N, C-alpha and C positions, 0 to 999 in steps of 0.2 A: 561674538566678542574676538579681538584681536587679539590671541594670545602670545604673539610673537614680539608684540610692541614692547621694548624696553628704553629706559631714560640711556643718555648716553654714559653715565656713571654704571648701569646697569650691563651695558654692552663691553665696558672695562672690566667688571668681574668676571664674565663669561670669559673674557679671554686671559685673564689671570688664570682661574680654573682650567681652562683648557691647556695652557702651557705646563700647567703644573702636573697634570694628569699626565701628559705625555711623559713624565719621569716615573718609571715604575714604582720605585720607595715612596711616591708622593700618595698613591692611589688609596691606601687605607684611610688616609686622613680626609680626602674628600667624599668619599663613596660607600663607607661603612665595612666593614669587616667581612661581610658576606660576599659583596662585590668584588670587593679587593681580593679573597682568595681565588675567586672563578678567574678575574683578571689574570693574576699572576700565574697561575694554573694554566689557563690557556696559552699564555705566552710561551710557557716553558716547554709544553705537552708535545712529545711526538706525533707526526701525524696520524698514527693508528693507536695511539694509545687512548684507552678508556678514559670518559669524563672523571674529574674528580672533584671533590669539594661539593658545595650545596647547588642544587638545580632547583630554578622557580617553579612553581606550581603550575599547572596547566591553567586553572582559574585563575593565576595571578597572571598569566600572559593574555588572556582574551578579555577579563572584566575591564571596563574601561569607561570614558565617555563618550555618551550617546546625542549629545547636542552637537550641532554644527561648530567645529573649530577651524579658527581661520590664521591663515601665516602668511605674512609680509612676506616674500622672496625677494623683495628690494633691498633687503638689508642681510647683513653677513650673517646675523644672528637668525633672522628667518631661513636662511638658507639651511643652517646647520639645525634648524629644528626640522626643514623638509627632509633632511638626513634622518635624522631621529625619529620621523614616523615613519619611514621606510624599513629602518631599524627594526622597530618595534611589531612591523607586519613580518619582517623575516624571522625573527625570534619567535613569534607566535606561533607560524609553519611550522619551524622545525622543532618546537617542542610539542606539537601535536603529532608530528611524524614520528618521535621517539618514544613516546608513550605507547604504541603499538607497532610496531610495523608491519609493513604490509606482508602478506603471505609470500614466501619464498624468497625473501629477502635475503642475499649472500652476506658473507661476513664482511666483505669488502664494502657493500654497499652501506650495511649498519656504521661501520665505524666511518665512512665520507659522511653520512647523514649526521651521525654524532659531533663529527667534528666541526661541520659545519653549525650546528646548533650551537655547541659552543662560542664560535666566532661570534655568532650572531647575538647571542646573550649579551657578552663582552662589549661590541660595538654599541648596542642598546644601552647598557649601565654606562658606558663611556659618555656619552651624550647627555644621558640624562643629568650624569653628576655635573658635566662640565656647563650646562645649560642652567643647573639650580633654578632659581624661581623663573627665569625666563622661560622654561622648556613648555612647550604644550601637555596638554594631559595624557593621561595613557589613555590610547584608543582601543576602543572594541573593534574586534575582528569578525569577519563574515566566511567561513569556509563550508558553507553548506552545498556548495556547488561540486566539491572535490569529494570524490570516494577514497578516504586513505587506506583502504584496502585495496586497491589498485595499484600496481607497481606505475603501469605508464599514467596514470593521474599526479601519482605523488613527485615523479621523476618530470613530467611535463611541466608540472606548477613550480618546481623548485628550478626548473632550467628559465621559466617564463621570469621568476623573480630574480634569478643571479643574473640574468640577462638586462632586466630593467635597471638592477642596481648599479650595474656596470656604467650604462647609459646614461643612469641619471647623475652619478659623480662626474664621470666626463662632460656632460652638458652642464653643469653647474658650476664647475671649478672655475670656467674664465669670468665668471661674476663676484668672485669672493674679492674682497679688496684686501684682506689681511693674509700676509704671507702665511703666519702661523697656520691659520686655517687651512691654507692650500697644500700644506706641508702635510698636514694631518687626513684632509681626503684623499690624498696620494698614496698614503700608506694603507687607507682603508681600501680605496678601491683597486690597489694591485690583489690584495688578498680575496675581494670579490670577484675578480677575474680567474683565480685558482679555483674559488668554488664553481664559476660558470664551466670551466674545463673539464674538472672532475666530474659533474653531474653529466654535460655532455657525453662524456668517455662512457661511462656506467650506461647511459641511456642508448650508446649505439650512435650517437651523431658526430659531426665533426667538432674537434674539440677548441678550434678556432677556425671560423668559416671565411673572416676576411682577414688580412692583414691591419685594419684599422678597426676598431670597435667604434659603432655610431655614437653620437652626445645627441643625447635626448633632451628636449626643452621639458620644462616643467609641466605644461599640457598632458605631453604624451606621456611623461611617468604617471601621471594623476590618472589618466585614461585607463593606463595599465593595471594602477597598484587600485584603483577606486573600488571595483567590483569586489575586494577582498576586505573592504571597511565598512564596518558597521556606524562608525562614527562618519558622519559627513564632513569631509576635508575641503576647505576651499581656499584657495590661494589668492594674494591680490599683489599690486605692483610687481607683475612678474614682467622681467626683462625679454623672456621670448613670446609674450603674447601675440597672437597672429603670424607666429613663424612656424606652427607645426607643421602646416600643408608643406613647405619647403624639405621638410625633412623626412617625410614619409617613406621615400623609396629607402634611406640609409636605414632607416629604423626597421624596415622589414628584412634587411638582411640579417638582423639576429634572429628571425624565427627559421633558419637557417640549420 
């Protein structure tokens, strides 16, 4: 089933919600009190201030659709849904991390990971509220290959997810037709870039390995994120289909 298909009126509704949500005073109206409190707190919180307000449960983050989900990335709404899928994955990962930090985690590491969790939950709820009935279902995740008791595996996975997120927004932005969507993507990717640098710093890696971050294709992003998803995700009408090989070298730069 193509969960990204919406009528023209539906796309207009998504645009109205997204524009309204970018005004903080309207967020409560669209997404409910719990998400609104989390959103406002995350916007106002200092970088190391502990999380405030309700925190979604781990089970709520990991339970979701098991049947295949199809996203039409040939439309703006489909691209937003693709971003929503990534934000679901990132939020689920960090919610799992903060449930029980790996042994020996420093105060700096726990603060950074908790703050990133807060941001990713806000991003997830933002897309969910903006997309409304056009949103894909809640995706199920698969973190069975990650040892959450291992510092290197947690930080290594965090680095991979954040680098992928930055590359995903960079790569998808050029295909957005609506300037309002592009503005929101810019606001989110800048935060994802800060996440990537923070994780790289505590992991002892170069905080910015190149002067230009790569722009990943939809296929490259799905190849990187797919192993962490229990819900099969399929993309259709991709404007980058067949071009992944040309970007292999630049994508590898992210792994520095």
